[in-house]
N, C-alpha and C positions, 0 to 999 in steps of 0.2 A: 127647832133651831134654825137660824138664818145666818148666812155667810155675808160678811161685809168686807169691802176693800176700802181702806182709808189712806189719805195722803200721809206721806212720811212726816210732813211738817207738824202733824198732830202729836207725834211722839214726844215733842219738847214741851207740850202744854201740861201744866200741873194737874188739871182735872183728869186728863187722859192717863197721866202717869199714876194717879191714884187708882184708877180703874185697873191698870196693869198690875199694880201692887196687890190689890185685892184678889185679882185673878190668880196671881202666883201663889198667894197664901192658901187660897181655897182649892185650886186645881193643879198647881204647878205648871210648868211650861212644856212638859212632854205630852204631846197629844198624838196618838197614832194616826189621826186623820190630817195632821199637819197644820191645824189652826189653833187659835187661843179661845178658850171659853171665858167670856166676860160675865161675871155673876150679877147681872141686872136685867131688867126687862128690855125688850127690843125698843120700846117707846123711850125709855130713859137713855139708852145708848144713842139713839138717833137724835134726841134733844141735845145731849152733851156734844156729840161730834158735829152736828150742824151748827151749833153755837160757836164752837172752837174754829170751825172752818172759815167763819166770817172774820176772825181776828186778823 
């Protein structure tokens, strides 16, 4: 697993909100390590977030 820091502005983007919704359904938001687990590959996550960052 890899840790990413994302801009707060991405939180309003529908694609990122969908990732968060899937993460909540699959893992919940309580993680003892303090992060969120996003259920997709690193490559997909980077592609989605880098595309949103350009908006």
